[in-house]
ROKOL-665123 format. One record per residue (C-alpha): residue number from 0; x, y, z. Coordinates in nm, 2 decimals. Each point is the difference from the previous one (the first is absolute). Example, Ala and Ser with C-alpha at 12.3 -4.5 7.8 and 13.67 -1.06 7.14 Angstrom:
! ROKOL-665123
[pt 0 [1.23 -0.45 0.78]];
[pt 1 [0.14 0.34 -0.07]];
***
This chain:
! ROKOL-665123
[pt 0 [0.00 0.00 0.00]];
[pt 1 [0.13 0.35 -0.09]];
[pt 2 [-0.01 0.14 0.36]];
[pt 3 [0.14 -0.32 0.16]];
[pt 4 [0.37 0.03 -0.05]];
[pt 5 [0.20 -0.25 0.20]];
[pt 6 [0.34 -0.16 0.03]];
[pt 7 [-0.06 -0.37 -0.07]];
[pt 8 [0.24 -0.27 0.13]];
[pt 9 [-0.03 -0.33 -0.18]];
[pt 10 [0.16 -0.34 0.06]];
[pt 11 [0.37 -0.04 -0.08]];
[pt 12 [0.07 0.36 0.09]];
[pt 13 [-0.17 0.18 -0.30]];
[pt 14 [-0.11 0.35 0.11]];
[pt 15 [-0.21 0.24 -0.20]];
[pt 16 [-0.19 0.32 0.04]];
[pt 17 [-0.31 0.08 -0.21]];
[pt 18 [-0.38 0.02 -0.01]];
[pt 19 [-0.12 -0.31 0.20]];
[pt 20 [-0.31 -0.20 -0.08]];
[pt 21 [-0.14 -0.33 0.10]];
[pt 22 [-0.17 -0.21 -0.26]];
[pt 23 [-0.15 -0.33 0.13]];
[pt 24 [0.29 -0.22 0.10]];
[pt 25 [0.26 0.23 -0.16]];
[pt 26 [0.15 0.34 0.06]];
[pt 27 [0.08 0.26 -0.27]];
[pt 28 [0.26 0.28 0.03]];
[pt 29 [-0.04 0.26 -0.28]];
[pt 30 [0.26 0.26 -0.09]];
[pt 31 [0.24 -0.21 0.20]];
[pt 32 [0.36 0.09 0.07]];
[pt 33 [0.24 -0.25 0.14]];
[pt 34 [0.18 0.11 0.31]];
[pt 35 [0.35 -0.12 -0.08]];
[pt 36 [0.18 0.17 0.29]];
[pt 37 [-0.14 0.18 0.30]];
[pt 38 [0.27 0.27 0.00]];
[pt 39 [-0.05 0.06 0.37]];
[pt 40 [0.09 -0.17 0.33]];
[pt 41 [-0.34 0.07 0.15]];
[pt 42 [-0.15 -0.30 -0.16]];
[pt 43 [-0.28 -0.08 -0.25]];
[pt 44 [-0.28 0.17 0.20]];
[pt 45 [0.17 0.34 -0.02]];
[pt 46 [-0.05 -0.01 -0.38]];
[pt 47 [-0.38 0.04 0.04]];
[pt 48 [0.06 0.38 -0.01]];
[pt 49 [0.34 0.01 -0.16]];
[pt 50 [0.01 -0.11 -0.36]];
[pt 51 [0.33 0.20 -0.06]];
[pt 52 [0.23 -0.24 0.19]];
[pt 53 [-0.06 -0.33 -0.17]];
[pt 54 [0.13 -0.12 -0.34]];
[pt 55 [-0.32 -0.06 -0.21]];
[pt 56 [-0.05 -0.19 -0.33]];
[pt 57 [-0.32 0.01 -0.20]];
[pt 58 [-0.15 -0.35 -0.02]];
[pt 59 [-0.36 0.07 -0.13]];
[pt 60 [-0.29 -0.21 0.11]];
[pt 61 [0.07 -0.27 0.27]];
[pt 62 [-0.26 -0.28 0.04]];
[pt 63 [0.06 -0.24 0.28]];
[pt 64 [-0.19 -0.27 0.19]];
[pt 65 [-0.09 0.10 0.35]];
[pt 66 [0.21 -0.27 0.15]];
[pt 67 [0.31 0.19 -0.13]];
[pt 68 [-0.09 0.31 0.20]];
[pt 69 [0.20 0.05 0.32]];
[pt 70 [-0.12 0.35 0.11]];
[pt 71 [-0.09 0.34 -0.14]];
[pt 72 [0.08 0.35 0.14]];
[pt 73 [-0.23 0.30 -0.08]];
[pt 74 [0.19 0.28 -0.16]];
[pt 75 [-0.04 0.38 -0.03]];
[pt 76 [-0.18 0.03 -0.33]];
[pt 77 [0.11 0.36 -0.07]];
[pt 78 [0.37 -0.08 0.05]];
[pt 79 [0.00 -0.33 -0.19]];
[pt 80 [-0.22 0.10 -0.29]];
[pt 81 [0.27 0.16 -0.21]];
[pt 82 [0.23 -0.30 0.04]];
[pt 83 [-0.23 -0.26 -0.13]];
[pt 84 [-0.05 -0.09 -0.37]];
[pt 85 [-0.19 0.28 -0.17]];
[pt 86 [-0.38 -0.06 -0.03]];
[pt 87 [0.01 0.03 -0.38]];
[pt 88 [0.25 -0.28 -0.02]];
[pt 89 [-0.18 -0.21 0.26]];
[pt 90 [-0.33 0.03 -0.19]];
[pt 91 [0.18 -0.12 -0.32]];
[pt 92 [0.14 -0.30 0.18]];
[pt 93 [-0.32 -0.07 0.18]];
[pt 94 [-0.19 -0.05 -0.33]];
[pt 95 [0.20 -0.32 -0.04]];
[pt 96 [-0.22 -0.14 0.27]];
[pt 97 [-0.32 0.14 -0.16]];
[pt 98 [0.10 -0.15 -0.34]];
[pt 99 [0.01 -0.36 0.13]];
[pt 100 [-0.26 -0.21 -0.18]];
[pt 101 [-0.12 -0.36 0.00]];
[pt 102 [-0.08 0.02 -0.38]];
[pt 103 [0.22 -0.27 -0.15]];
[pt 104 [0.00 0.19 -0.33]];
[pt 105 [0.19 0.29 0.16]];
[pt 106 [0.36 0.01 0.12]];
[pt 107 [0.03 -0.04 0.37]];
[pt 108 [0.12 0.32 0.17]];
[pt 109 [0.06 -0.13 0.35]];
[pt 110 [0.38 0.00 -0.03]];
[pt 111 [0.20 0.02 0.32]];
[pt 112 [0.34 -0.03 0.16]];
[pt 113 [-0.05 -0.27 0.27]];
[pt 114 [0.22 -0.01 0.31]];
[pt 115 [-0.01 -0.35 0.15]];
[pt 116 [0.14 -0.16 0.31]];
[pt 117 [0.37 -0.10 0.01]];
[pt 118 [0.10 0.30 -0.22]];
[pt 119 [-0.15 -0.11 -0.33]];
[pt 120 [-0.12 0.29 -0.22]];
[pt 121 [-0.19 -0.08 -0.33]];
[pt 122 [-0.21 0.20 -0.24]];
[pt 123 [-0.27 -0.09 -0.25]];
[pt 124 [-0.38 -0.05 -0.04]];
[pt 125 [-0.13 -0.04 0.35]];
[pt 126 [-0.31 -0.20 0.10]];
[pt 127 [-0.16 -0.14 0.32]];
[pt 128 [-0.13 -0.36 -0.04]];
[pt 129 [-0.14 -0.13 0.32]];
[pt 130 [0.26 0.01 0.27]];
[pt 131 [0.28 0.03 -0.26]];
[pt 132 [0.16 0.28 -0.20]];
[pt 133 [0.10 -0.06 -0.36]];
[pt 134 [0.24 0.22 -0.20]];
[pt 135 [-0.01 -0.08 -0.37]];
[pt 136 [0.26 0.12 -0.26]];
[pt 137 [0.22 0.03 0.31]];
[pt 138 [0.35 0.15 0.02]];
[pt 139 [0.22 -0.02 0.31]];
[pt 140 [0.16 0.33 0.10]];
[pt 141 [0.35 -0.13 0.06]];
[pt 142 [0.16 0.35 0.03]];
[pt 143 [-0.19 0.33 0.02]];
[pt 144 [0.27 0.21 -0.16]];
[pt 145 [-0.10 0.32 0.18]];
[pt 146 [0.05 0.15 0.34]];
[pt 147 [-0.36 0.11 0.00]];
[pt 148 [-0.11 -0.35 0.09]];
[pt 149 [-0.26 -0.24 -0.14]];
[pt 150 [-0.27 0.26 -0.03]];
[pt 151 [0.19 0.20 -0.26]];
[pt 152 [-0.03 -0.29 -0.24]];
[pt 153 [-0.39 0.02 0.00]];
[pt 154 [0.03 0.26 -0.29]];
[pt 155 [0.34 -0.09 -0.14]];
[pt 156 [0.12 -0.36 -0.01]];
[pt 157 [0.31 0.08 -0.20]];
[pt 158 [0.25 0.02 0.29]];
[pt 159 [-0.09 -0.35 0.13]];
[pt 160 [0.17 -0.33 -0.06]];
[pt 161 [-0.29 -0.23 -0.09]];
[pt 162 [-0.03 -0.38 -0.03]];
[pt 163 [-0.29 -0.18 -0.17]];
[pt 164 [-0.19 -0.21 0.25]];
[pt 165 [-0.31 -0.07 -0.21]];
[pt 166 [-0.29 -0.09 0.24]];
[pt 167 [0.04 0.04 0.37]];
[pt 168 [-0.25 -0.14 0.25]];
[pt 169 [0.03 0.08 0.38]];
[pt 170 [-0.21 -0.03 0.31]];
[pt 171 [-0.17 0.32 0.11]];
[pt 172 [0.19 0.00 0.32]];
[pt 173 [0.33 0.04 -0.18]];
[pt 174 [-0.10 0.35 -0.13]];
[pt 175 [0.15 0.30 0.18]];
[pt 176 [-0.14 0.27 -0.23]];
[pt 177 [-0.04 0.10 -0.36]];
[pt 178 [0.07 0.32 -0.21]];
[pt 179 [-0.22 0.09 -0.30]];
[pt 180 [0.20 0.02 -0.32]];
[pt 181 [-0.04 0.21 -0.31]];
[pt 182 [-0.14 -0.24 -0.27]];
[pt 183 [0.13 0.22 -0.28]];
[pt 184 [0.36 -0.02 0.13]];
[pt 185 [-0.02 -0.37 0.10]];
[pt 186 [-0.23 -0.16 -0.26]];
[pt 187 [0.28 -0.04 -0.27]];
[pt 188 [0.21 -0.18 0.26]];
[pt 189 [-0.29 -0.22 0.10]];
[pt 190 [-0.08 -0.08 -0.36]];
[pt 191 [0.36 -0.09 -0.06]];
[pt 192 [-0.01 -0.24 0.30]];
[pt 193 [-0.32 -0.16 -0.14]];
[pt 194 [0.16 -0.05 -0.34]];
[pt 195 [0.30 -0.16 0.16]];
[pt 196 [-0.22 -0.23 0.21]];
[pt 197 [-0.19 -0.11 -0.31]];
[pt 198 [0.33 -0.07 -0.18]];
[pt 199 [0.11 -0.22 0.30]];
[pt 200 [-0.33 -0.19 -0.01]];
[pt 201 [0.03 -0.05 -0.38]];
[pt 202 [0.35 -0.13 0.03]];
[pt 203 [-0.09 -0.23 0.29]];
[pt 204 [-0.31 -0.14 -0.17]];
[pt 205 [-0.37 0.06 0.07]];
[pt 206 [-0.12 0.22 0.29]];
[pt 207 [-0.12 -0.31 0.17]];
[pt 208 [0.36 -0.13 0.03]];
[pt 209 [0.12 0.31 0.18]];
[pt 210 [-0.03 0.03 0.37]];
[pt 211 [-0.11 0.35 0.11]];
***
């Protein structure tokens, strides 16, 4: 929500500040900046009214299961507002969520970077199926290639060192959080992964012979 600006601490030590919202069994942090370094010896809580001290990186829209949430700290809206991702950019990125569709004749738009337990980070077409998450046309982000962190790659995958992982299936409990990606920037890469996957299947025989 626009007036509910909080510092959000997630599992594995990920810390963000942005517009906080609960959606069912998930939390959404819009206009999110990652707090990379506190920049003060007073601790995390002191940053609620001090956005000048920390090192901040823009990470976009964070979507996480509630089980990943450790705590939140209410922030001074007036002081933090100028340091969050601009509203115009956030509205552009948020439309990725609105453009999701179940129409099989249209390209899926739910593309995310997915941070999993044990340090695995993948990206691709994201979907919930029962108590599992599936990432199709998946690439593993082996190296980020930028000091801005994972979130920078949401709009520009070019710095990253990527490996084709095809189709990834994981239990819901393994998910820490996700970051919405720009389909325009990432779709050519995803299409390339899909073509490579089809080539591997063709060389290995029929699809029925390939274990996914």
